[in-house]
C-alpha positions as CSV (number, residue, x, y, z in Angstrom):
1,M,18.6,4.6,14.4
2,I,19.8,7.2,11.9
3,E,19.8,4.4,9.2
4,S,16.3,3.5,10.1
5,Y,15.2,7.1,9.7
6,K,16.8,7.3,6.2
7,K,15.3,4.0,5.2
8,N,11.7,4.5,6.5
9,L,11.1,8.2,6.7
10,F,12.7,9.3,3.5
11,I,9.5,9.3,1.5
12,E,8.0,12.1,-0.7
13,F,5.4,14.3,1.0
14,S,2.5,12.8,-1.1
15,G,3.5,9.3,0.0
16,W,3.3,10.3,3.7
17,F,0.0,12.1,3.2
18,I,-1.5,8.9,1.7
19,K,0.0,6.7,4.4
20,L,-1.2,8.9,7.3
21,A,-4.7,9.4,5.9
22,D,-5.1,5.7,5.2
23,F,-3.9,5.0,8.9
24,A,-6.5,7.5,10.2
25,D,-9.2,5.6,8.4
26,R,-8.4,2.4,10.3
27,A,-7.5,4.0,13.7
28,E,-9.8,3.3,16.6
29,D,-9.3,6.7,18.2
30,A,-7.6,10.1,17.5
31,Y,-5.1,9.7,20.3
32,S,-3.2,6.9,18.4
33,L,-2.7,9.1,15.3
34,P,0.9,10.1,14.5
35,K,1.4,13.8,15.3
36,I,3.2,16.0,12.7
37,E,4.1,19.6,12.2
38,L,3.5,21.2,8.8
39,V,5.6,24.3,7.8
40,L,3.9,26.2,5.0
41,H,5.5,28.3,2.3
42,T,3.8,31.4,4.0
43,G,5.8,30.6,7.2
44,N,2.8,29.5,9.2
45,I,3.0,26.3,11.2
46,I,0.2,23.7,11.6
47,R,0.4,21.1,14.2
48,G,-1.9,18.1,14.3
49,C,-2.8,14.7,12.8
50,I,-3.6,14.1,9.1
51,I,-7.0,12.5,8.9
52,G,-7.8,13.0,5.1
53,Y,-6.1,13.5,1.8
54,D,-8.2,14.4,-1.2
55,R,-6.3,13.7,-4.5
56,T,-9.3,14.0,-6.7
57,R,-9.2,17.8,-6.8
58,Q,-6.9,19.8,-9.1
59,E,-5.5,21.4,-5.9
60,K,-4.9,18.4,-3.7
61,L,-6.1,19.0,-0.1
62,L,-5.0,17.8,3.3
63,M,-7.3,17.6,6.2
64,V,-5.5,18.2,9.5
65,M,-7.1,17.8,12.9
66,G,-5.6,19.7,15.8
67,I,-3.7,17.6,18.4
68,P,-6.4,16.1,20.6
69,D,-4.6,16.4,23.8
70,S,-3.7,20.0,23.5
71,N,-7.1,21.5,22.5
72,P,-10.4,20.3,24.0
73,K,-12.3,21.7,21.0
74,S,-12.4,20.0,17.6
75,E,-10.1,21.9,15.2
76,I,-9.9,21.0,11.6
77,T,-7.6,22.8,9.0
78,L,-7.8,22.2,5.3
79,I,-4.4,22.9,3.6
80,P,-3.5,22.7,-0.1
81,E,-0.8,20.2,-0.5
82,S,1.2,22.6,-2.7
83,Q,1.5,24.9,0.3
84,V,3.5,22.4,2.4
85,A,7.2,23.3,2.6
86,A,8.3,20.9,5.3
87,V,7.0,18.1,7.5
88,T,8.2,17.4,11.0
89,F,7.4,14.1,12.8
90,M,6.8,15.1,16.3
91,D,7.9,11.7,17.6
92,A,9.7,9.9,14.8
93,D,10.3,6.7,16.7
94,E,6.6,6.3,17.7
95,T,5.6,7.1,14.0
96,L,7.8,4.3,12.8
97,R,6.6,1.9,15.4
98,V,2.9,2.6,14.5
99,L,3.1,2.8,10.7
100,E,5.9,0.4,10.0
101,P,5.6,-2.6,12.5
102,D,6.7,-5.1,9.9
103,S,8.9,-3.0,7.7
104,V,11.5,-5.8,7.2
105,V,10.3,-8.9,5.4
106,S,12.7,-11.9,5.1
107,S,13.1,-14.1,2.0
108,L,11.9,-17.0,4.2
109,E,8.7,-15.2,5.1
110,L,8.1,-14.4,1.4
111,K,8.6,-18.1,0.5
112,R,6.2,-19.4,3.1
113,T,3.6,-16.9,2.1
114,A,4.0,-17.7,-1.6
115,K,3.5,-21.4,-0.8
116,K,0.3,-20.7,1.2
117,V,-1.0,-18.4,-1.6
118,E,-0.4,-21.1,-4.2
119,E,-2.4,-23.6,-2.1
120,D,-5.2,-21.1,-1.7
121,L,-5.3,-20.4,-5.4
122,E,-5.5,-24.1,-6.1
123,K,-8.6,-24.3,-3.8
124,S,-10.4,-21.5,-5.6
125,T,-9.5,-22.4,-9.1
126,A,-9.4,-26.2,-8.8
127,S,-6.1,-26.1,-10.9
128,K,-2.5,-25.5,-10.2
129,I,-1.2,-22.0,-10.6
130,N,2.5,-21.4,-9.9
131,L,3.9,-18.2,-8.3
132,N,7.2,-17.2,-9.9
133,L,9.0,-15.0,-7.4
134,D,12.6,-14.1,-7.3
135,T,12.6,-14.4,-3.5
136,E,16.4,-14.4,-3.1
137,N,17.0,-11.3,-5.2
138,Y,14.3,-8.8,-4.3
139,P,15.9,-5.8,-2.6
140,E,15.0,-5.8,1.1
141,E,13.0,-2.6,0.7
142,N,10.7,-4.3,-1.9
143,R,9.9,-7.5,-0.1
144,K,7.1,-6.0,1.8
145,L,5.5,-4.7,-1.3
146,I,5.8,-8.1,-3.0
147,L,4.3,-9.7,0.1
148,E,1.3,-7.4,0.2
149,T,0.7,-7.9,-3.5
150,I,0.6,-11.7,-3.4
151,K,-1.6,-11.6,-0.3
152,F,-4.3,-10.0,-2.4
153,L,-4.3,-12.9,-5.0
154,P,-6.4,-15.6,-3.2
155,S,-9.4,-13.3,-2.7
156,I,-9.1,-11.7,-6.1
157,F,-9.1,-15.2,-7.8
158,E,-11.9,-16.4,-5.6
159,S,-14.0,-13.5,-6.9
160,L,-12.8,-14.0,-10.5
161,T,-13.9,-17.7,-10.4
162,E,-17.2,-17.3,-8.6
163,D,-19.1,-18.5,-11.7
164,E,-18.2,-21.2,-14.3
165,L,-17.4,-18.6,-17.0
166,G,-14.9,-16.9,-14.9
167,K,-13.4,-20.2,-13.7
168,K,-13.1,-21.4,-17.3
169,A,-11.3,-18.2,-18.4
170,V,-8.8,-18.4,-15.5
171,V,-8.1,-22.1,-15.8
172,E,-7.6,-21.9,-19.6
173,S,-5.5,-18.6,-19.5
174,I,-3.3,-18.7,-16.5
175,E,-0.7,-21.2,-15.4
176,N,1.9,-19.0,-13.8
177,I,1.9,-15.6,-12.0
178,K,5.0,-13.5,-12.0
179,I,5.5,-10.5,-9.7
180,S,8.1,-7.8,-10.3
181,I,8.9,-4.3,-9.3
182,A,8.7,-1.7,-12.1
183,E,8.6,2.0,-12.7
184,A,4.8,1.9,-13.4
185,D,1.9,-0.5,-12.5
186,S,0.8,-2.9,-15.3
187,I,-0.4,-6.4,-15.8
188,V,0.3,-8.5,-18.9
189,L,-0.9,-11.9,-19.9
190,N,1.4,-13.8,-22.3
191,N,1.8,-17.5,-22.9
192,K,-0.4,-18.4,-19.9
193,E,1.9,-16.3,-17.6
194,L,0.2,-13.4,-15.8
195,H,2.9,-10.8,-15.2
196,I,2.0,-8.3,-12.4
197,K,4.3,-5.3,-12.3
198,T,3.9,-3.1,-9.3
199,S,5.6,0.2,-8.6
200,S,7.1,1.0,-5.3
201,G,5.6,3.6,-2.9
202,Y,2.7,3.4,-0.5
203,K,-0.8,2.6,-1.9
204,F,-4.2,2.3,-0.3
205,P,-4.6,-1.5,0.1
206,H,-8.2,-1.8,-0.9
207,K,-7.8,0.4,-4.0
208,E,-4.7,-1.5,-5.0
209,K,-6.5,-4.8,-4.7
210,E,-9.3,-3.5,-6.9
211,R,-6.9,-2.2,-9.4
212,I,-5.2,-5.6,-9.7
213,K,-8.6,-7.5,-10.0
214,R,-9.8,-5.0,-12.6
215,E,-6.7,-5.3,-14.7
216,I,-6.6,-9.1,-14.5
217,E,-10.2,-9.1,-15.8
218,S,-9.2,-6.9,-18.7
219,V,-6.5,-9.3,-20.0
220,L,-8.6,-12.5,-19.6
């Protein structure tokens, strides 16, 4: 269990704030939200559930809702991220179960998904596009990120090829798609190979999907 904590909980504060806020957006009720304790540099302690994280401000803000089962009244606290000195997971096992239900992705699962994605891409583009994945050599902690990235591709390419102009651009420009882990996100098109480099760390799925689509459009 200690190794699981090290592997899945050892994430920088901002990564957890994004992860928890994104989960809150999808949660059906407040009672399923992971409960945490924030220790501030002032020494104050805030207990509750993160329901929002605003990164657009110069002073990034957290929105924390008081723990629902301990206070019948709605209690919302706004906290500057820079004020957080420590984060305590009030039930670490439950947090892992809720947020990381499929934390381990096998090489076989990656291969099966890649094959299905290639079939879906062929349906939307009416041409063969190969996925070049180093399935045997991706570190275990990166497989889930690769899996999530390739799952975006069918709907992205369906959108890109919704008219004849887009379909022509894709068919003439892309024969292979390579996915790799890098220090920074980028997309490069060279010799009909679309190289999608994705950085590790949690990302909002819908925003990541839009980013990939936008950057593919920019290189076509």
